[in-house]
Every structure is written in structure tokens, then in C-alpha cells.
PQR file with spaces between the fields and no chain letter, atoms N, CA, C, O and H, PARSE charges and radii, in Angstrom:
ATOM       1  N    MET     1      48.663  100.523  118.446 -0.4000 1.5000
ATOM       2  CA   MET     1      50.046  100.955  118.489 -0.0000 2.0000
ATOM       3  C    MET     1      50.838  100.151  117.463  0.5500 1.7000
ATOM       4  O    MET     1      50.713   98.928  117.390 -0.5500 1.4000
ATOM       5  N    ARG     2      51.637  100.833  116.686 -0.4000 1.5000
ATOM       6  CA   ARG     2      52.474  100.183  115.681 -0.0000 2.0000
ATOM       7  C    ARG     2      53.841   99.858  116.259  0.5500 1.7000
ATOM       8  O    ARG     2      54.393  100.613  117.059 -0.5500 1.4000
ATOM       9  H    ARG     2      51.738  101.826  116.746  0.4000 1.0000
ATOM      10  N    THR     3      54.372   98.727  115.839 -0.4000 1.5000
ATOM      11  CA   THR     3      55.738   98.372  116.237 -0.0000 2.0000
ATOM      12  C    THR     3      56.636   98.503  115.034  0.5500 1.7000
ATOM      13  O    THR     3      56.233   98.233  113.903 -0.5500 1.4000
ATOM      14  H    THR     3      53.924   98.114  115.189  0.4000 1.0000
ATOM      15  N    TYR     4      57.840   98.913  115.288 -0.4000 1.5000
ATOM      16  CA   TYR     4      58.817   99.117  114.225 -0.0000 2.0000
ATOM      17  C    TYR     4      59.600   97.829  114.001  0.5500 1.7000
ATOM      18  O    TYR     4      60.169   97.274  114.941 -0.5500 1.4000
ATOM      19  H    TYR     4      58.168   99.132  116.208  0.4000 1.0000
ATOM      20  N    THR     5      59.629   97.361  112.779 -0.4000 1.5000
ATOM      21  CA   THR     5      60.412   96.188  112.408 -0.0000 2.0000
ATOM      22  C    THR     5      61.519   96.643  111.471  0.5500 1.7000
ATOM      23  O    THR     5      61.240   97.139  110.379 -0.5500 1.4000
ATOM      24  H    THR     5      59.166   97.811  112.016  0.4000 1.0000
ATOM      25  N    PRO     6      62.762   96.483  111.881 -0.5600 1.5000
ATOM      26  CA   PRO     6      63.867   96.936  111.017  0.2800 2.0000
ATOM      27  C    PRO     6      63.879   96.133  109.718  0.5500 1.7000
ATOM      28  O    PRO     6      63.508   94.959  109.708 -0.5500 1.4000
ATOM      29  N    PRO     7      64.298   96.755  108.640 -0.5600 1.5000
ATOM      30  CA   PRO     7      64.342   96.037  107.363  0.2800 2.0000
ATOM      31  C    PRO     7      65.368   94.911  107.405  0.5500 1.7000
ATOM      32  O    PRO     7      66.427   95.034  108.021 -0.5500 1.4000
ATOM      33  N    GLU     8      65.033   93.822  106.742 -0.4000 1.5000
ATOM      34  CA   GLU     8      65.961   92.687  106.664 -0.0000 2.0000
ATOM      35  C    GLU     8      67.105   93.028  105.726  0.5500 1.7000
ATOM      36  O    GLU     8      66.919   93.757  104.751 -0.5500 1.4000
ATOM      37  H    GLU     8      64.173   93.722  106.242  0.4000 1.0000
ATOM      38  N    HIS     9      68.262   92.513  106.012 -0.4000 1.5000
ATOM      39  CA   HIS     9      69.406   92.697  105.128 -0.0000 2.0000
ATOM      40  C    HIS     9      70.183   91.396  105.062  0.5500 1.7000
ATOM      41  O    HIS     9      70.127   90.570  105.972 -0.5500 1.4000
ATOM      42  H    HIS     9      68.412   91.921  106.804  0.4000 1.0000
ATOM      43  N    GLU    10      70.892   91.236  103.989 -0.4000 1.5000
ATOM      44  CA   GLU    10      71.672   90.022  103.792 -0.0000 2.0000
ATOM      45  C    GLU    10      73.140   90.384  103.598  0.5500 1.7000
ATOM      46  O    GLU    10      73.488   91.507  103.234 -0.5500 1.4000
ATOM      47  H    GLU    10      70.937   91.907  103.249  0.4000 1.0000
ATOM      48  N    GLU    11      73.980   89.396  103.854 -0.4000 1.5000
ATOM      49  CA   GLU    11      75.403   89.574  103.609 -0.0000 2.0000
ATOM      50  C    GLU    11      75.660   89.580  102.109  0.5500 1.7000
ATOM      51  O    GLU    11      74.903   88.996  101.335 -0.5500 1.4000
ATOM      52  H    GLU    11      73.697   88.484  104.150  0.4000 1.0000
ATOM      53  N    GLY    12      76.726   90.240  101.713 -0.4000 1.5000
ATOM      54  CA   GLY    12      77.134   90.226  100.320 -0.0000 2.0000
ATOM      55  C    GLY    12      77.734   88.888   99.951  0.5500 1.7000
ATOM      56  O    GLY    12      78.048   88.080  100.825 -0.5500 1.4000
ATOM      57  H    GLY    12      77.342   90.715  102.342  0.4000 1.0000
ATOM      58  N    ILE    13      77.892   88.654   98.684 -0.4000 1.5000
ATOM      59  CA   ILE    13      78.390   87.363   98.219 -0.0000 2.0000
ATOM      60  C    ILE    13      79.826   87.102   98.675  0.5500 1.7000
ATOM      61  O    ILE    13      80.187   85.963   98.971 -0.5500 1.4000
ATOM      62  H    ILE    13      77.636   89.311   97.974  0.4000 1.0000
ATOM      63  N    VAL    14      80.635   88.145   98.732 -0.4000 1.5000
ATOM      64  CA   VAL    14      82.033   87.971   99.163 -0.0000 2.0000
ATOM      65  C    VAL    14      82.076   87.562  100.632  0.5500 1.7000
ATOM      66  O    VAL    14      82.762   86.604  100.989 -0.5500 1.4000
ATOM      67  H    VAL    14      80.341   89.070   98.492  0.4000 1.0000
ATOM      68  N    ALA    15      81.343   88.286  101.489 -0.4000 1.5000
ATOM      69  CA   ALA    15      81.327   87.963  102.924 -0.0000 2.0000
ATOM      70  C    ALA    15      80.773   86.563  103.153  0.5500 1.7000
ATOM      71  O    ALA    15      81.309   85.805  103.961 -0.5500 1.4000
ATOM      72  H    ALA    15      80.786   89.064  101.199  0.4000 1.0000
ATOM      73  N    ARG    16      79.709   86.220  102.450 -0.4000 1.5000
ATOM      74  CA   ARG    16      79.101   84.903  102.610 -0.0000 2.0000
ATOM      75  C    ARG    16      80.080   83.798  102.209  0.5500 1.7000
ATOM      76  O    ARG    16      80.190   82.782  102.895 -0.5500 1.4000
ATOM      77  H    ARG    16      79.273   86.836  101.793  0.4000 1.0000
ATOM      78  N    THR    17      80.784   84.001  101.104 -0.4000 1.5000
ATOM      79  CA   THR    17      81.753   83.005  100.631 -0.0000 2.0000
ATOM      80  C    THR    17      82.900   82.843  101.623  0.5500 1.7000
ATOM      81  O    THR    17      83.306   81.720  101.922 -0.5500 1.4000
ATOM      82  H    THR    17      80.694   84.827  100.547  0.4000 1.0000
ATOM      83  N    ILE    18      83.422   83.952  102.134 -0.4000 1.5000
ATOM      84  CA   ILE    18      84.514   83.890  103.114 -0.0000 2.0000
ATOM      85  C    ILE    18      84.044   83.164  104.371  0.5500 1.7000
ATOM      86  O    ILE    18      84.765   82.322  104.906 -0.5500 1.4000
ATOM      87  H    ILE    18      83.092   84.864  101.891  0.4000 1.0000
ATOM      88  N    GLU    19      82.848   83.483  104.841 -0.4000 1.5000
ATOM      89  CA   GLU    19      82.331   82.844  106.052 -0.0000 2.0000
ATOM      90  C    GLU    19      82.113   81.351  105.855  0.5500 1.7000
ATOM      91  O    GLU    19      82.367   80.566  106.768 -0.5500 1.4000
ATOM      92  H    GLU    19      82.263   84.168  104.406  0.4000 1.0000
ATOM      93  N    GLN    20      81.649   80.951  104.686 -0.4000 1.5000
ATOM      94  CA   GLN    20      81.447   79.534  104.415 -0.0000 2.0000
ATOM      95  C    GLN    20      82.774   78.779  104.406  0.5500 1.7000
ATOM      96  O    GLN    20      82.853   77.654  104.899 -0.5500 1.4000
ATOM      97  H    GLN    20      81.442   81.590  103.944  0.4000 1.0000
ATOM      98  N    GLN    21      83.810   79.392  103.850 -0.4000 1.5000
ATOM      99  CA   GLN    21      85.106   78.734  103.778 -0.0000 2.0000
ATOM     100  C    GLN    21      85.805   78.705  105.139  0.5500 1.7000
ATOM     101  O    GLN    21      86.373   77.681  105.520 -0.5500 1.4000
ATOM     102  H    GLN    21      83.745   80.306  103.449  0.4000 1.0000
ATOM     103  N    THR    22      85.768   79.818  105.872 -0.4000 1.5000
ATOM     104  CA   THR    22      86.447   79.846  107.170 -0.0000 2.0000
ATOM     105  C    THR    22      85.707   79.007  108.212  0.5500 1.7000
ATOM     106  O    THR    22      86.318   78.564  109.184 -0.5500 1.4000
ATOM     107  H    THR    22      85.307   80.650  105.562  0.4000 1.0000
ATOM     108  N    ALA    23      84.414   78.783  108.030 -0.4000 1.5000
ATOM     109  CA   ALA    23      83.669   77.939  108.968 -0.0000 2.0000
ATOM     110  C    ALA    23      84.162   76.500  108.913  0.5500 1.7000
ATOM     111  O    ALA    23      83.910   75.722  109.834 -0.5500 1.4000
ATOM     112  H    ALA    23      83.918   79.143  107.240  0.4000 1.0000
ATOM     113  N    LYS    24      84.854   76.144  107.855 -0.4000 1.5000
ATOM     114  CA   LYS    24      85.397   74.790  107.722 -0.0000 2.0000
ATOM     115  C    LYS    24      86.652   74.596  108.576  0.5500 1.7000
ATOM     116  O    LYS    24      87.055   73.463  108.840 -0.5500 1.4000
ATOM     117  H    LYS    24      85.059   76.775  107.107  0.4000 1.0000
ATOM     118  N    LEU    25      87.269   75.702  109.009 -0.4000 1.5000
ATOM     119  CA   LEU    25      88.485   75.623  109.822 -0.0000 2.0000
ATOM     120  C    LEU    25      88.128   75.351  111.274  0.5500 1.7000
ATOM     121  O    LEU    25      87.153   75.906  111.781 -0.5500 1.4000
ATOM     122  H    LEU    25      86.942   76.622  108.794  0.4000 1.0000
ATOM     123  N    PRO    26      88.897   74.509  111.953 -0.5600 1.5000
ATOM     124  CA   PRO    26      88.628   74.296  113.384  0.2800 2.0000
ATOM     125  C    PRO    26      88.939   75.567  114.180  0.5500 1.7000
ATOM     126  O    PRO    26      89.901   76.277  113.886 -0.5500 1.4000
ATOM     127  N    SER    27      88.121   75.838  115.178 -0.4000 1.5000
ATOM     128  CA   SER    27      88.265   77.069  115.955 -0.0000 2.0000
ATOM     129  C    SER    27      89.604   77.156  116.683  0.5500 1.7000
ATOM     130  O    SER    27      90.160   78.243  116.836 -0.5500 1.4000
ATOM     131  H    SER    27      87.340   75.262  115.417  0.4000 1.0000
ATOM     132  N    ASP    28      90.123   76.011  117.133 -0.4000 1.5000
ATOM     133  CA   ASP    28      91.379   76.068  117.879 -0.0000 2.0000
ATOM     134  C    ASP    28      92.586   76.356  116.987  0.5500 1.7000
ATOM     135  O    ASP    28      93.670   76.637  117.500 -0.5500 1.4000
ATOM     136  H    ASP    28      89.672   75.127  117.010  0.4000 1.0000
ATOM     137  N    LEU    29      92.424   76.292  115.669 -0.4000 1.5000
ATOM     138  CA   LEU    29      93.515   76.649  114.764 -0.0000 2.0000
ATOM     139  C    LEU    29      93.973   78.084  115.003  0.5500 1.7000
ATOM     140  O    LEU    29      95.171   78.367  115.026 -0.5500 1.4000
ATOM     141  H    LEU    29      91.544   76.063  115.253  0.4000 1.0000
ATOM     142  N    PHE    30      93.006   78.990  115.182 -0.4000 1.5000
ATOM     143  CA   PHE    30      93.337   80.394  115.396 -0.0000 2.0000
ATOM     144  C    PHE    30      94.077   80.582  116.718  0.5500 1.7000
ATOM     145  O    PHE    30      94.982   81.411  116.810 -0.5500 1.4000
ATOM     146  H    PHE    30      92.033   78.760  115.164  0.4000 1.0000
ATOM     147  N    LEU    31      93.697   79.818  117.741 -0.4000 1.5000
ATOM     148  CA   LEU    31      94.383   79.889  119.036 -0.0000 2.0000
ATOM     149  C    LEU    31      95.834   79.437  118.887  0.5500 1.7000
ATOM     150  O    LEU    31      96.740   80.097  119.396 -0.5500 1.4000
ATOM     151  H    LEU    31      92.962   79.145  117.666  0.4000 1.0000
ATOM     152  N    TRP    32      96.062   78.328  118.201 -0.4000 1.5000
ATOM     153  CA   TRP    32      97.418   77.812  118.042 -0.0000 2.0000
ATOM     154  C    TRP    32      98.282   78.735  117.189  0.5500 1.7000
ATOM     155  O    TRP    32      99.477   78.879  117.449 -0.5500 1.4000
ATOM     156  H    TRP    32      95.326   77.791  117.788  0.4000 1.0000
ATOM     157  N    VAL    33      97.695   79.356  116.182 -0.4000 1.5000
ATOM     158  CA   VAL    33      98.455   80.304  115.362 -0.0000 2.0000
ATOM     159  C    VAL    33      98.833   81.525  116.198  0.5500 1.7000
ATOM     160  O    VAL    33      99.941   82.045  116.069 -0.5500 1.4000
ATOM     161  H    VAL    33      96.725   79.239  115.971  0.4000 1.0000
ATOM     162  N    ALA    34      97.923   81.982  117.053 -0.4000 1.5000
ATOM     163  CA   ALA    34      98.221   83.113  117.933 -0.0000 2.0000
ATOM     164  C    ALA    34      99.342   82.763  118.910  0.5500 1.7000
ATOM     165  O    ALA    34     100.260   83.557  119.114 -0.5500 1.4000
ATOM     166  H    ALA    34      97.023   81.559  117.158  0.4000 1.0000
ATOM     167  N    VAL    35      99.268   81.578  119.512 -0.4000 1.5000
ATOM     168  CA   VAL    35     100.322   81.132  120.433 -0.0000 2.0000
ATOM     169  C    VAL    35     101.644   80.998  119.679  0.5500 1.7000
ATOM     170  O    VAL    35     102.699   81.353  120.206 -0.5500 1.4000
ATOM     171  H    VAL    35      98.522   80.933  119.347  0.4000 1.0000
ATOM     172  N    GLY    36     101.590   80.492  118.458 -0.4000 1.5000
ATOM     173  CA   GLY    36     102.803   80.371  117.641 -0.0000 2.0000
ATOM     174  C    GLY    36     103.428   81.722  117.343  0.5500 1.7000
ATOM     175  O    GLY    36     104.651   81.858  117.360 -0.5500 1.4000
ATOM     176  H    GLY    36     100.734   80.204  118.030  0.4000 1.0000
ATOM     177  N    SER    37     102.601   82.720  117.070 -0.4000 1.5000
ATOM     178  CA   SER    37     103.160   84.047  116.797 -0.0000 2.0000
ATOM     179  C    SER    37     103.785   84.646  118.054  0.5500 1.7000
ATOM     180  O    SER    37     104.780   85.367  117.970 -0.5500 1.4000
ATOM     181  H    SER    37     101.607   82.609  117.056  0.4000 1.0000
ATOM     182  N    MET    38     103.203   84.351  119.224 -0.4000 1.5000
ATOM     183  CA   MET    38     103.808   84.830  120.470 -0.0000 2.0000
ATOM     184  C    MET    38     105.147   84.143  120.719  0.5500 1.7000
ATOM     185  O    MET    38     106.107   84.786  121.144 -0.5500 1.4000
ATOM     186  H    MET    38     102.396   83.765  119.293  0.4000 1.0000
ATOM     187  N    ALA    39     105.214   82.839  120.456 -0.4000 1.5000
ATOM     188  CA   ALA    39     106.470   82.101  120.632 -0.0000 2.0000
ATOM     189  C    ALA    39     107.526   82.595  119.655  0.5500 1.7000
ATOM     190  O    ALA    39     108.692   82.758  120.015 -0.5500 1.4000
ATOM     191  H    ALA    39     104.434   82.317  120.111  0.4000 1.0000
ATOM     192  N    CYS    40     107.113   82.832  118.425 -0.4000 1.5000
ATOM     193  CA   CYS    40     108.044   83.350  117.422 -0.0000 2.0000
ATOM     194  C    CYS    40     108.545   84.744  117.825  0.5500 1.7000
ATOM     195  O    CYS    40     109.722   85.066  117.663 -0.5500 1.4000
ATOM     196  H    CYS    40     106.166   82.700  118.132  0.4000 1.0000
ATOM     197  N    SER    41     107.630   85.555  118.349 -0.4000 1.5000
ATOM     198  CA   SER    41     108.005   86.890  118.809 -0.0000 2.0000
ATOM     199  C    SER    41     109.022   86.818  119.954  0.5500 1.7000
ATOM     200  O    SER    41     109.997   87.569  119.971 -0.5500 1.4000
ATOM     201  H    SER    41     106.674   85.293  118.480  0.4000 1.0000
ATOM     202  N    ALA    42     108.789   85.920  120.899 -0.4000 1.5000
ATOM     203  CA   ALA    42     109.721   85.764  122.025 -0.0000 2.0000
ATOM     204  C    ALA    42     111.091   85.296  121.533  0.5500 1.7000
ATOM     205  O    ALA    42     112.127   85.747  122.022 -0.5500 1.4000
ATOM     206  H    ALA    42     107.996   85.310  120.885  0.4000 1.0000
ATOM     207  N    THR    43     111.077   84.389  120.562 -0.4000 1.5000
ATOM     208  CA   THR    43     112.343   83.899  119.997 -0.0000 2.0000
ATOM     209  C    THR    43     113.096   85.023  119.311  0.5500 1.7000
ATOM     210  O    THR    43     114.305   85.169  119.494 -0.5500 1.4000
ATOM     211  H    THR    43     110.235   84.023  120.165  0.4000 1.0000
ATOM     212  N    LEU    44     112.383   85.823  118.519 -0.4000 1.5000
ATOM     213  CA   LEU    44     113.027   86.951  117.844 -0.0000 2.0000
ATOM     214  C    LEU    44     113.584   87.951  118.851  0.5500 1.7000
ATOM     215  O    LEU    44     114.658   88.513  118.638 -0.5500 1.4000
ATOM     216  H    LEU    44     111.401   85.705  118.371  0.4000 1.0000
ATOM     217  N    LYS    45     112.861   88.174  119.942 -0.4000 1.5000
ATOM     218  CA   LYS    45     113.337   89.099  120.979 -0.0000 2.0000
ATOM     219  C    LYS    45     114.617   88.584  121.619  0.5500 1.7000
ATOM     220  O    LYS    45     115.540   89.357  121.875 -0.5500 1.4000
ATOM     221  H    LYS    45     111.988   87.717  120.115  0.4000 1.0000
ATOM     222  N    MET    46     114.678   87.275  121.879 -0.4000 1.5000
ATOM     223  CA   MET    46     115.887   86.703  122.474 -0.0000 2.0000
ATOM     224  C    MET    46     117.070   86.747  121.499  0.5500 1.7000
ATOM     225  O    MET    46     118.228   86.762  121.918 -0.5500 1.4000
ATOM     226  H    MET    46     113.929   86.647  121.671  0.4000 1.0000
ATOM     227  N    MET    47     116.770   86.765  120.208 -0.4000 1.5000
ATOM     228  CA   MET    47     117.826   86.854  119.198 -0.0000 2.0000
ATOM     229  C    MET    47     118.276   88.293  118.977  0.5500 1.7000
ATOM     230  O    MET    47     119.177   88.546  118.177 -0.5500 1.4000
ATOM     231  H    MET    47     115.830   86.753  119.868  0.4000 1.0000
ATOM     232  N    GLY    48     117.654   89.235  119.681 -0.4000 1.5000
ATOM     233  CA   GLY    48     118.049   90.629  119.563 -0.0000 2.0000
ATOM     234  C    GLY    48     117.370   91.366  118.416  0.5500 1.7000
ATOM     235  O    GLY    48     117.776   92.475  118.071 -0.5500 1.4000
ATOM     236  H    GLY    48     116.923   89.029  120.331  0.4000 1.0000
ATOM     237  N    ARG    49     116.366   90.781  117.835 -0.4000 1.5000
ATOM     238  CA   ARG    49     115.644   91.411  116.720 -0.0000 2.0000
ATOM     239  C    ARG    49     114.338   92.007  117.252  0.5500 1.7000
ATOM     240  O    ARG    49     113.248   91.511  116.969 -0.5500 1.4000
ATOM     241  H    ARG    49     116.035   89.879  118.116  0.4000 1.0000
ATOM     242  N    SER    50     114.477   93.072  118.022 -0.4000 1.5000
ATOM     243  CA   SER    50     113.348   93.664  118.741 -0.0000 2.0000
ATOM     244  C    SER    50     112.238   94.170  117.827  0.5500 1.7000
ATOM     245  O    SER    50     111.060   93.944  118.103 -0.5500 1.4000
ATOM     246  H    SER    50     115.363   93.475  118.252  0.4000 1.0000
ATOM     247  N    HIS    51     112.598   94.849  116.746 -0.4000 1.5000
ATOM     248  CA   HIS    51     111.578   95.392  115.857 -0.0000 2.0000
ATOM     249  C    HIS    51     110.776   94.266  115.186  0.5500 1.7000
ATOM     250  O    HIS    51     109.555   94.355  115.061 -0.5500 1.4000
ATOM     251  H    HIS    51     113.555   95.033  116.522  0.4000 1.0000
ATOM     252  N    ASP    52     111.466   93.225  114.765 -0.4000 1.5000
ATOM     253  CA   ASP    52     110.777   92.076  114.176 -0.0000 2.0000
ATOM     254  C    ASP    52     109.897   91.385  115.211  0.5500 1.7000
ATOM     255  O    ASP    52     108.797   90.933  114.895 -0.5500 1.4000
ATOM     256  H    ASP    52     112.458   93.152  114.867  0.4000 1.0000
ATOM     257  N    ALA    53     110.383   91.304  116.447 -0.4000 1.5000
ATOM     258  CA   ALA    53     109.608   90.666  117.518 -0.0000 2.0000
ATOM     259  C    ALA    53     108.318   91.434  117.787  0.5500 1.7000
ATOM     260  O    ALA    53     107.264   90.827  117.979 -0.5500 1.4000
ATOM     261  H    ALA    53     111.277   91.671  116.704  0.4000 1.0000
ATOM     262  N    LEU    54     108.392   92.752  117.803 -0.4000 1.5000
ATOM     263  CA   LEU    54     107.183   93.554  118.003 -0.0000 2.0000
ATOM     264  C    LEU    54     106.203   93.369  116.855  0.5500 1.7000
ATOM     265  O    LEU    54     104.997   93.260  117.074 -0.5500 1.4000
ATOM     266  H    LEU    54     109.248   93.245  117.647  0.4000 1.0000
ATOM     267  N    PHE    55     106.717   93.334  115.636 -0.4000 1.5000
ATOM     268  CA   PHE    55     105.868   93.160  114.465 -0.0000 2.0000
ATOM     269  C    PHE    55     105.121   91.826  114.522  0.5500 1.7000
ATOM     270  O    PHE    55     103.904   91.785  114.344 -0.5500 1.4000
ATOM     271  H    PHE    55     107.697   93.423  115.457  0.4000 1.0000
ATOM     272  N    VAL    56     105.842   90.749  114.767 -0.4000 1.5000
ATOM     273  CA   VAL    56     105.230   89.422  114.809 -0.0000 2.0000
ATOM     274  C    VAL    56     104.328   89.280  116.035  0.5500 1.7000
ATOM     275  O    VAL    56     103.287   88.627  115.956 -0.5500 1.4000
ATOM     276  H    VAL    56     106.831   90.782  114.912  0.4000 1.0000
ATOM     277  N    GLY    57     104.700   89.869  117.147 -0.4000 1.5000
ATOM     278  CA   GLY    57     103.900   89.783  118.363 -0.0000 2.0000
ATOM     279  C    GLY    57     102.543   90.448  118.229  0.5500 1.7000
ATOM     280  O    GLY    57     101.597   90.082  118.925 -0.5500 1.4000
ATOM     281  H    GLY    57     105.545   90.400  117.211  0.4000 1.0000
ATOM     282  N    GLN    58     102.445   91.421  117.339 -0.4000 1.5000
ATOM     283  CA   GLN    58     101.170   92.103  117.142 -0.0000 2.0000
ATOM     284  C    GLN    58     100.196   91.296  116.295  0.5500 1.7000
ATOM     285  O    GLN    58      99.048   91.706  116.125 -0.5500 1.4000
ATOM     286  H    GLN    58     103.214   91.719  116.773  0.4000 1.0000
ATOM     287  N    TRP    59     100.623   90.174  115.766 -0.4000 1.5000
ATOM     288  CA   TRP    59      99.722   89.310  115.003 -0.0000 2.0000
ATOM     289  C    TRP    59      98.774   88.552  115.921  0.5500 1.7000
ATOM     290  O    TRP    59      97.652   88.240  115.522 -0.5500 1.4000
ATOM     291  H    TRP    59     101.556   89.841  115.904  0.4000 1.0000
ATOM     292  N    ALA    60      99.201   88.252  117.133 -0.4000 1.5000
ATOM     293  CA   ALA    60      98.410   87.402  118.032 -0.0000 2.0000
ATOM     294  C    ALA    60      96.991   87.926  118.263  0.5500 1.7000
ATOM     295  O    ALA    60      96.046   87.150  118.123 -0.5500 1.4000
ATOM     296  H    ALA    60     100.113   88.506  117.457  0.4000 1.0000
ATOM     297  N    PRO    61      96.792   89.205  118.610 -0.5600 1.5000
ATOM     298  CA   PRO    61      95.416   89.670  118.811  0.2800 2.0000
ATOM     299  C    PRO    61      94.556   89.556  117.551  0.5500 1.7000
ATOM     300  O    PRO    61      93.359   89.280  117.626 -0.5500 1.4000
ATOM     301  N    THR    62      95.176   89.769  116.406 -0.4000 1.5000
ATOM     302  CA   THR    62      94.437   89.648  115.143 -0.0000 2.0000
ATOM     303  C    THR    62      93.944   88.228  114.939  0.5500 1.7000
ATOM     304  O    THR    62      92.792   88.017  114.563 -0.5500 1.4000
ATOM     305  H    THR    62      96.149   89.994  116.344  0.4000 1.0000
ATOM     306  N    PHE    63      94.810   87.252  115.185 -0.4000 1.5000
ATOM     307  CA   PHE    63      94.407   85.854  115.033 -0.0000 2.0000
ATOM     308  C    PHE    63      93.314   85.486  116.030  0.5500 1.7000
ATOM     309  O    PHE    63      92.390   84.745  115.695 -0.5500 1.4000
ATOM     310  H    PHE    63      95.746   87.423  115.491  0.4000 1.0000
ATOM     311  N    LEU    64      93.416   86.002  117.255 -0.4000 1.5000
ATOM     312  CA   LEU    64      92.396   85.702  118.255 -0.0000 2.0000
ATOM     313  C    LEU    64      91.041   86.309  117.879  0.5500 1.7000
ATOM     314  O    LEU    64      90.003   85.680  118.081 -0.5500 1.4000
ATOM     315  H    LEU    64      94.166   86.604  117.527  0.4000 1.0000
ATOM     316  N    ILE    65      91.050   87.517  117.337 -0.4000 1.5000
ATOM     317  CA   ILE    65      89.799   88.144  116.903 -0.0000 2.0000
ATOM     318  C    ILE    65      89.212   87.390  115.712  0.5500 1.7000
ATOM     319  O    ILE    65      87.998   87.202  115.635 -0.5500 1.4000
ATOM     320  H    ILE    65      91.894   88.028  117.173  0.4000 1.0000
ATOM     321  N    LEU    66      90.062   86.961  114.790 -0.4000 1.5000
ATOM     322  CA   LEU    66      89.573   86.153  113.672 -0.0000 2.0000
ATOM     323  C    LEU    66      88.961   84.845  114.169  0.5500 1.7000
ATOM     324  O    LEU    66      87.949   84.390  113.635 -0.5500 1.4000
ATOM     325  H    LEU    66      91.049   87.114  114.852  0.4000 1.0000
ATOM     326  N    GLY    67      89.569   84.243  115.181 -0.4000 1.5000
ATOM     327  CA   GLY    67      89.018   83.025  115.771 -0.0000 2.0000
ATOM     328  C    GLY    67      87.668   83.282  116.424  0.5500 1.7000
ATOM     329  O    GLY    67      86.755   82.463  116.319 -0.5500 1.4000
ATOM     330  H    GLY    67      90.391   84.613  115.614  0.4000 1.0000
ATOM     331  N    LEU    68      87.544   84.407  117.089 -0.4000 1.5000
ATOM     332  CA   LEU    68      86.269   84.768  117.707 -0.0000 2.0000
ATOM     333  C    LEU    68      85.202   84.971  116.639  0.5500 1.7000
ATOM     334  O    LEU    68      84.078   84.491  116.784 -0.5500 1.4000
ATOM     335  H    LEU    68      88.286   85.073  117.174  0.4000 1.0000
ATOM     336  N    TYR    69      85.544   85.667  115.583 -0.4000 1.5000
ATOM     337  CA   TYR    69      84.613   85.871  114.475 -0.0000 2.0000
ATOM     338  C    TYR    69      84.205   84.532  113.867  0.5500 1.7000
ATOM     339  O    TYR    69      83.030   84.305  113.580 -0.5500 1.4000
ATOM     340  H    TYR    69      86.457   86.057  115.464  0.4000 1.0000
ATOM     341  N    ASN    70      85.176   83.653  113.675 -0.4000 1.5000
ATOM     342  CA   ASN    70      84.910   82.325  113.127 -0.0000 2.0000
ATOM     343  C    ASN    70      83.927   81.564  114.015  0.5500 1.7000
ATOM     344  O    ASN    70      83.002   80.923  113.516 -0.5500 1.4000
ATOM     345  H    ASN    70      86.131   83.838  113.908  0.4000 1.0000
ATOM     346  N    LYS    71      84.127   81.635  115.313 -0.4000 1.5000
ATOM     347  CA   LYS    71      83.253   80.937  116.264 -0.0000 2.0000
ATOM     348  C    LYS    71      81.832   81.508  116.218  0.5500 1.7000
ATOM     349  O    LYS    71      80.859   80.755  116.230 -0.5500 1.4000
ATOM     350  H    LYS    71      84.878   82.156  115.718  0.4000 1.0000
ATOM     351  N    ILE    72      81.717   82.817  116.167 -0.4000 1.5000
ATOM     352  CA   ILE    72      80.398   83.456  116.116 -0.0000 2.0000
ATOM     353  C    ILE    72      79.659   83.044  114.845  0.5500 1.7000
ATOM     354  O    ILE    72      78.463   82.754  114.884 -0.5500 1.4000
ATOM     355  H    ILE    72      82.508   83.428  116.157  0.4000 1.0000
ATOM     356  N    VAL    73      80.367   83.020  113.726 -0.4000 1.5000
ATOM     357  CA   VAL    73      79.733   82.621  112.466 -0.0000 2.0000
ATOM     358  C    VAL    73      79.290   81.157  112.528  0.5500 1.7000
ATOM     359  O    VAL    73      78.230   80.807  112.009 -0.5500 1.4000
ATOM     360  H    VAL    73      81.338   83.256  113.695  0.4000 1.0000
ATOM     361  N    LYS    74      80.093   80.312  113.156 -0.4000 1.5000
ATOM     362  CA   LYS    74      79.709   78.897  113.280 -0.0000 2.0000
ATOM     363  C    LYS    74      78.481   78.717  114.147  0.5500 1.7000
ATOM     364  O    LYS    74      77.611   77.908  113.827 -0.5500 1.4000
ATOM     365  H    LYS    74      80.954   80.597  113.578  0.4000 1.0000
ATOM     366  N    VAL    75      78.397   79.462  115.243 -0.4000 1.5000
ATOM     367  CA   VAL    75      77.302   79.299  116.191 -0.0000 2.0000
ATOM     368  C    VAL    75      76.027   79.994  115.703  0.5500 1.7000
ATOM     369  O    VAL    75      74.947   79.406  115.747 -0.5500 1.4000
ATOM     370  H    VAL    75      79.104   80.120  115.503  0.4000 1.0000
ATOM     371  N    LEU    76      76.145   81.225  115.244 -0.4000 1.5000
ATOM     372  CA   LEU    76      74.970   82.006  114.877 -0.0000 2.0000
ATOM     373  C    LEU    76      74.675   81.997  113.384  0.5500 1.7000
ATOM     374  O    LEU    76      73.560   82.317  112.973 -0.5500 1.4000
ATOM     375  H    LEU    76      77.023   81.703  115.208  0.4000 1.0000
ATOM     376  N    GLY    77      75.647   81.638  112.578 -0.4000 1.5000
ATOM     377  CA   GLY    77      75.455   81.688  111.138 -0.0000 2.0000
ATOM     378  C    GLY    77      75.652   83.097  110.619  0.5500 1.7000
ATOM     379  O    GLY    77      75.687   84.057  111.389 -0.5500 1.4000
ATOM     380  H    GLY    77      76.553   81.377  112.912  0.4000 1.0000
ATOM     381  N    SER    78      75.779   83.213  109.315 -0.4000 1.5000
ATOM     382  CA   SER    78      76.019   84.530  108.739 -0.0000 2.0000
ATOM     383  C    SER    78      74.728   85.272  108.462  0.5500 1.7000
ATOM     384  O    SER    78      74.722   86.503  108.449 -0.5500 1.4000
ATOM     385  H    SER    78      75.750   82.433  108.689  0.4000 1.0000
ATOM     386  N    ASP    79      73.648   84.568  108.241 -0.4000 1.5000
ATOM     387  CA   ASP    79      72.362   85.224  107.978 -0.0000 2.0000
ATOM     388  C    ASP    79      71.289   84.645  108.855  0.5500 1.7000
ATOM     389  O    ASP    79      70.136   85.069  108.780 -0.5500 1.4000
ATOM     390  H    ASP    79      73.653   83.568  108.251  0.4000 1.0000
């Protein structure tokens, strides 16, 4: 019986370079930036700038996902 082995693939040079550089950042940086964007959003909302508050508040999930990606690359590596 034959077993199927998927072909190996490597990351491109751009992805590899980005991962090497972002791996140098501490993981909690992304958490603090996300919390900062939430605080900034709350401040803007209290100032009556609702549209700006919504815009800035939507940054938090992006920063958290970037932090998760950063953590995965640190633990598992890019290749």
C-alpha cells in the first residue's frame, strides 16, 4: 500500500523576512496596543466623536490577531 506524502513548500522571501523581524517583538506588545486602541476608542466616544471611536475600536481585533500570528511563528517557526 502506498502512502501519500504532500509536496514540501517553503515561505516566500517577503513572508520569511516579515516573520523574522516580527518575531523580535515581544508578544505582549500586541496585547497592549490592542488595549490602547480600546482606551482611545472609549475616550473618543466620550468626546462625542462616535465615528472616530468606531474606527479606532476596530483596530483591537486586528492587533490581537497579529499577536496570535506572531506567537504561532515564534513557537512553530515559519518553515
